[in-house]
N, C-alpha and C positions, 0 to 999 in steps of 0.2 A: 654789493651788499643787498641781502637778497631782500626784494618786500613783503609783505608781511599783506595781506589782508584779512579784516573781520569784517563779520559783516555782520548790522545792528540793527532790531524790533522798534524801527519804528514808535509803536505804540506802545512802551516803554521808556520809563527815563535815561539820561546818559548812566550813570551811581548803577543802575537796576542792571541795565545791561557789564556794566565792568563787571558786577556783581559774578551774575550768572558764568561769566569768561574764567572769572574765578573759580569758582567752584569746578568746573570744567580737568582746567588741569589741575588744581588739588584732587580730583579721583585720578589723571591720565599718570603724574608722578606716582599716585599709588601703584595701577600698575603694572609700571615700570621696577618701583621697591619689587614687588614679586616675585616678579622675568628675572630679576638681578641674582635674585635673593633661592630660587631655586634653581639658575641654572651654577650659582655657587655651591650647593646642596648638592647638586649632582657631579660637578668634578670635584668636591670632597670625597664623593663617595665609590666614586669608579671612575682609572682610567684607561682607556681605550687603545687598543695597541692592534695592530694589523698581524697575523700572521698564518702563512700560506694561502694568504685571500682572505681568512676569518677573520671575526671580531674576538680583537678577545681578552676580560671584561677581572682587571688588576684588580681587585681591591686593594685599600692602605690597612697596615697590621696592626694595631692597637697598642701604641708601646704604653712601658710601665711608667710611671712618676720620678723612678732616678734617671730616665734616657737624656733629660734633659741638661744635665749633667754627665763626668766623662763616668764610668763606670766599673764594676769587678765581681762577683762572689768572692770569697778566698775558698783555700780544699774545703775547710768549717763551713762551711754553707754560710757565713758573716758576708752582708754585703758592703761592698766599699765604695764613697764618693768621693770626685775631687770638683771643684771648681773647674773651668774655660777660661775663664777669664777676671776683674776686678770683682768683675757687679755678682756675677755668677762662688767670687769664693768669699764674698761677703753675705749674703742668699744664704749659704750653706751655713752659716756662722749661726744668725740671727734665728734661721728658721727650722732648719733642718740639725744644727747639736743638740745632746740629749743629754741627759743626764749620767747617762749609762755607757754613752759612746766614745772611743778616744779619737783624740782630734793628732793628723801626721802632718808636717810641716820638712821636705828637704833640706839643711846643711847650707841649705845661699839663695842670694838675694832672686826672684820671679820662681815662684813655685805656688802648685796649683797648693790652696790647702784640701787636707782629705780627711774624712768622717770615716772612719770604723762601727760601720754603729753597733750597739750588744758589744763594743768591743773591748768593758770589762770580765768579760763571761768570755772570750778569746784566748787561745792558747798561745804558742813562745811563735810556732808556724805560723802561726791567721796574722798575728802580730807581725811575723818577717813579710809577707804576702801583702799585707798595708803597704809599708814599707819600702820597698820597691817597689810600688805602684805609687809612691808618692814623689818616688827621686827618676820614673822615669816621665810621670808629669812634671817636669822640672827643667829648667834655664839649664842643669846639669846637660842635659839628652843634645841643646841646639852647641853646645859647647866642641860638644864630643867627650864629653869624659866616659871615665867604664865605672870609676867604681862612686858613690859621692854615700854624704853619714844622712841619715834620715832621726830627726828627733819626734817626739810625743807625750800626751802628755791627759793629766782627762780633763771631760767637757767642764768641769767647771774653773780649772783654772786658765778659762781661754776667754779673751771680753773685745767688743769691738768699740774698748771705751778706754782712748787713755790717757796715761793719769795725767793730773791736775797740770794742766799750762802748757801740754803739748795738744803736735796734731797730729792727727792719725788718715793717712791718705787713701783715697777710693780703693778698697780692698782689701787696705791695710789691719794683718790682725794679729789684735796684743792675745802675749801670751805669759802665764806667770809664773813661780814658784819654782819645781824640781825638773825635771829634763829627761826621760827614758830615752836611748839613745840603742841606733840599732846602727853597727858600724860599718861602711862598707859596700853599699849596695850594691848590688847588679845592676845596669841600665839596658834592659829586653825584657820583651816581654812578645805575650805569644798570643797570634790570632787565629779565627775559630769560627764556625759555624752550624749557628745552632736550627738544626732545616723546621724542630716540633715549634720555635717562636718563630723562625724563619727571619734571623740575625743573626750577622756577627758579632763579636763580643770578644776581649781580650781576658788573657788571666795571666800569674806567673808562673805557675805551679803547666806543667805539661798535662794538654785539655789528653784526651781518650780517644778521638776522631781524626779527623785531617787538621792541621795545624801550620803555619808558619811562623818563624822568630824571628822576631822584629830589634838590628841594634841601632846605635849611631852610626849613621851613612853619609852619603852624600848626593844621594838622590832625592829628587826632590814630592813629597808627599803624596800624589795627585799621582805621579806616579807608577812609584808604592802601589797607590793604590789596584789600581787599570792591573797591574804585575794580579796583585791577588783577586780583583775578579775571575781573572783570567782561569787561574790556578784552580778556585773552587769552580768555574765554571756559573758564572751569577750574573744575573742579567744589570744594568747600569742601577738601576731601579733602589739601585742597596748602596750608588755612591756615596751621597751626603753620609748616608750614616757613618758610614765605615770611616769619611773620610775623619767623623770629631771623635773618632776614636785613636786614630793613630797621634801619637805627641810629634810635638812645633819643633821641626829643623831637620834634618836629613838624617835619611831615614838607609835601611841594607836588609837584607831578609836571609840572614845570618844563617840561619838551618829551617827547613821545611822538609816537609810530612804530607805530600797531597796524594794520595793515589792518580795515575794514570788511567 
């Protein structure tokens, strides 16, 4: 055990000496807290990496609010968001589902709660694309299905409140009334990179630039992520964001258009 020595001022009482050391300790704690805060701010603001003997500063890009979920934009420019787990499925319904939105869910046990923002204004193509997004992020992908049915309803038919006397598990969403259906939705999704925003993104319509098309397969998503990073010649700093976009389960690259 390390011995600590304290110097006492004999002209002062015992409690006055204790009070003096207490004040010094408080000042020291404040200095340490300030140092921790400065280090934390510096770490968040810049990441340093060495390249050819020089220090290169990498600034974290600003993320849009919807990037905390699964997301995409339809051909018509409508935003689609989906939950990643039970907690975010519930959060989407509780906080982000609004009157003019449409709610989508694959017709299987275990699927993302998907919302097409401003969906009441969306055309048939946008609705089908949102349905395919819902199909991709469902357990149908894990099982290896090629197709699955998806239903959708207006926001007013969705609730977190179960019928009287019934129990709603966490993440469970109650859907009431008549449903619209989109049948035999294929399980496949494009992955591309937005150079302007510096981020990967997914879509169900073919992107204009380089892309890969993913389908259910046998490869682990981390292996596929590495392949995609290599194909697009992007660094490891994009790994986490890319993994968050990939479906759960085995994956294969079905088609690709990535110039050499």
